[in-house]
C-alpha positions in Angstrom: -25.5 -5.1 -2.2 -25.3 -6.6 -5.7 -28.3 -8.9 -6.6 -27.3 -12.2 -8.2 -30.6 -14.0 -8.0 -31.8 -14.8 -11.5 -28.7 -13.2 -13.2 -26.9 -14.9 -16.0 -23.3 -15.4 -14.9 -20.4 -16.9 -16.7 -17.5 -18.2 -14.6 -14.3 -18.5 -16.6 -11.5 -20.8 -15.2 -12.6 -23.6 -13.0 -9.7 -24.0 -10.7 -9.9 -23.2 -6.9 -11.3 -19.7 -7.3 -13.7 -20.6 -10.0 -15.1 -23.5 -7.9 -15.6 -21.2 -4.9 -17.3 -18.5 -7.1 -19.6 -21.1 -8.6 -20.6 -22.5 -5.2 -21.3 -19.0 -3.8 -23.2 -17.9 -6.9 -25.3 -21.0 -6.8 -26.3 -20.2 -3.2 -27.2 -16.7 -4.3 -29.6 -18.1 -7.1 -27.6 -17.1 -10.2 -28.0 -18.9 -13.5 -24.6 -20.4 -14.0 -22.4 -21.1 -17.1 -19.0 -22.6 -16.2 -16.2 -22.9 -18.6 -12.5 -23.9 -18.8 -10.1 -24.6 -21.7 -9.2 -27.9 -20.1 -11.1 -31.1 -20.9 -13.7 -32.9 -18.9 -11.1 -35.5 -18.0 -8.7 -32.9 -16.7 -11.5 -31.1 -14.8 -12.8 -34.1 -12.8 -12.0 -32.7 -9.4 -13.9 -29.4 -10.1 -16.8 -31.3 -11.5 -17.0 -33.5 -8.5 -17.0 -30.5 -6.1 -19.8 -28.9 -8.1 -21.9 -32.0 -8.8 -24.8 -30.8 -6.6 -25.2 -27.4 -8.3 -27.2 -26.6 -11.4 -24.9 -25.3 -14.1 -24.2 -25.3 -17.8 -20.7 -26.7 -18.4 -18.5 -26.0 -21.4 -15.1 -27.6 -21.2 -12.2 -27.9 -23.6 -13.2 -24.8 -25.4 -12.6 -21.0 -25.5 -15.2 -18.8 -23.9 -15.7 -16.5 -26.9 -19.1 -18.0 -27.9 -20.5 -18.0 -24.3 -20.5 -14.3 -23.5 -23.8 -13.4 -25.3 -26.6 -12.7 -22.9 -24.4 -12.7 -19.8 -24.9 -10.0 -17.2 -21.8 -10.8 -15.3 -18.5 -12.6 -16.1 -16.3 -13.7 -13.3 -12.6 -14.3 -14.1 -10.2 -16.6 -12.3 -6.8 -14.9 -11.8 -5.2 -16.8 -14.7 -7.7 -15.4 -17.2 -6.4 -12.3 -19.0 -8.7 -9.2 -18.4 -7.8 -7.6 -21.7 -8.4 -10.6 -24.0 -10.4 -9.7 -27.1 -13.4 -11.7 -26.0 -13.4 -9.9 -22.6 -13.3 -6.5 -24.4 -16.2 -7.6 -26.6 -18.2 -8.6 -23.5 -17.5 -5.2 -21.8 -18.6 -3.4 -25.0 -21.9 -5.4 -24.8 -22.5 -4.1 -21.3 -21.5 -7.2 -19.4 -19.9 -6.5 -16.0 -16.5 -8.3 -16.0 -14.9 -8.8 -12.5 -12.3 -10.9 -10.7 -13.3 -13.6 -8.3 -11.8 -11.3 -5.6 -14.3 -8.6 -6.5 -17.2 -11.0 -6.5 -16.2 -12.2 -3.0 -15.7 -8.7 -1.8 -19.3 -7.7 -2.8 -20.7 -10.2 -0.3 -18.0 -10.3 2.5 -18.8 -8.5 5.8 -16.1 -7.2 8.1 -13.0 -5.1 7.8 -10.6 -5.9 5.0 -6.8 -5.8 5.7 -5.2 -6.4 2.3 -1.6 -7.1 1.3 0.1 -6.9 -2.0 3.7 -6.6 -3.3 6.1 -8.6 -5.5 7.6 -10.5 -2.5 6.5 -11.4 1.0 2.7 -11.3 0.5 1.9 -14.7 1.8 4.2 -14.5 4.8 2.8 -11.1 5.8 -0.8 -12.2 5.2 -0.3 -15.3 7.3 1.4 -13.4 10.1 -1.4 -10.8 10.2 -4.0 -13.5 10.4 -2.3 -15.1 13.4 -2.0 -11.7 15.1 -5.7 -10.9 14.8 -6.6 -14.5 15.9 -4.4 -14.2 18.9 -6.1 -10.9 19.7 -9.4 -12.7 20.0 -10.9 -11.5 16.7 -12.8 -13.7 14.4 -10.4 -13.7 11.4 -10.6 -15.0 7.9 -7.4 -15.4 5.8 -8.2 -15.5 2.1 -7.3 -14.4 -1.4 -4.2 -15.2 -3.4 -2.9 -17.2 -0.4 -4.9 -20.2 -1.8 -8.3 -19.8 -0.1 -10.7 -17.8 -2.4 -12.5 -14.9 -0.9 -15.8 -16.3 -2.3 -15.4 -19.2 0.1 -15.4 -16.7 3.0 -18.0 -14.3 1.9 -21.3 -15.8 3.0 -20.1 -16.9 6.4 -18.4 -13.6 7.3 -20.0 -11.2 9.9 -19.7 -7.4 10.3 -17.2 -7.5 13.2 -14.9 -10.0 11.5 -11.4 -9.3 10.3 -10.7 -10.4 6.7 -7.0 -10.5 5.8 -6.6 -10.8 2.1 -3.5 -11.5 0.0 -4.0 -9.7 -3.4 -2.1 -10.3 -6.7 -1.8 -7.9 -9.6 -3.8 -10.4 -11.7 -6.7 -10.0 -9.3 -6.4 -6.2 -9.2 -6.9 -6.0 -13.0 -10.6 -6.4 -12.7 -11.7 -5.0 -9.3 -14.4 -2.4 -9.1 -15.3 -1.5 -5.6 -12.8 -3.5 -3.5 -12.2 -1.4 -0.4 -9.7 -2.4 2.2 -9.8 -0.6 5.5 -6.0 -1.1 5.6 -4.0 -1.8 2.5 -0.3 -2.5 2.3 2.0 -2.5 -0.7 5.2 -4.2 0.5 7.6 -3.7 -2.5 7.8 -3.6 -6.2 10.3 -5.3 -8.5 10.1 -6.6 -12.0 7.6 -9.5 -12.3 4.8 -10.7 -14.5 5.8 -8.5 -17.4 4.8 -11.3 -19.9 1.2 -10.4 -18.8 1.4 -6.7 -17.8 3.8 -5.6 -20.5 5.7 -2.8 -18.7 6.8 -2.0 -15.2 4.6 1.2 -15.4 1.5 -1.0 -15.9 2.6 -3.4 -13.2 3.0 -0.6 -10.7 -0.3 1.0 -11.8 -2.1 -2.3 -11.1 -0.5 -2.8 -7.7 -1.5 0.8 -6.8 -5.2 -0.2 -7.4 -5.3 -1.8 -4.0 -5.6 1.8 -2.6 -8.1 3.0 -5.3 -11.3 2.9 -3.3 -9.8 4.0 0.0 -11.0 7.2 1.8 -9.2 9.6 4.1 -10.2 7.5 7.2 -8.5 4.4 5.7 -4.8 3.5 6.0 -2.3 2.9 3.2 0.9 1.2 4.3 4.0 1.7 2.1 7.7 0.6 2.2 9.8 3.7 2.6 12.9 1.8 1.3 11.3 1.4 -2.1 11.7 4.4 -4.4 8.7 3.5 -6.5 6.4 3.4 -3.4 7.8 6.7 -2.1 6.6 8.3 -5.4 3.2 6.7 -4.9 2.5 8.1 -1.5 1.3 11.6 -2.5 -1.3 10.0 -4.8 -3.1 8.1 -2.1 -6.3 9.4 -0.7 -5.8 7.3 2.5 -3.6 8.2 5.5 -0.1 6.9 4.5 1.9 5.0 7.1 5.5 3.9 6.2 7.6 1.0 7.4 11.4 0.7 6.8 14.2 -1.7 7.5 16.9 1.1 7.2 15.6 4.2 8.9 13.3 5.3 11.7 9.7 6.2 10.7 6.8 7.8 12.6 
């Protein structure tokens, strides 16, 4: 497990995921610097939630001057992973990760992860209810609005963790490893951030990146882009379809 006690950590973006990351990191004993481009007045709710933790706040400013001496930088989904200051931090040896990856390092249990352009939230919610009704201790987290960092330290090894994952979060994962990962569909979206469809598809495919042969990758047989992806997966591929029978 990654050791955070005594580490110098910068959390960038203090919305819901940044607050959850800061709360968890504080419990783990990290030396925290928290920053957001919004002003102190705009950030009152976050400040109130974090009033009991020790942290160095920098609000209404860009993070460029805060990266020196940091061992980890945790990015909220809205923060661009390829920004010049992020590249500089990586060149300096800083580990730059998404809040999703931070939470995944400390979460116990089996990950069931869902991504896709459409239908992520509905599918994630449905799966959570299915596992709950089956009597499993289930956590539903991720892009659905409940950060994984809020789940991590209370999870146990026999739990099920159903996680909705966005392309923004997948930009900066390292070891995120779902036992089952599903990619529902791909259509043009977020190209103002990702640039091209090829890059967007590549990022979505990262949900399978750390899977092994014993894991399961779920793909939509009706989506041509996902059919092409199937041979590249290391996990056992299972298809679903609305238009044809599948095994």
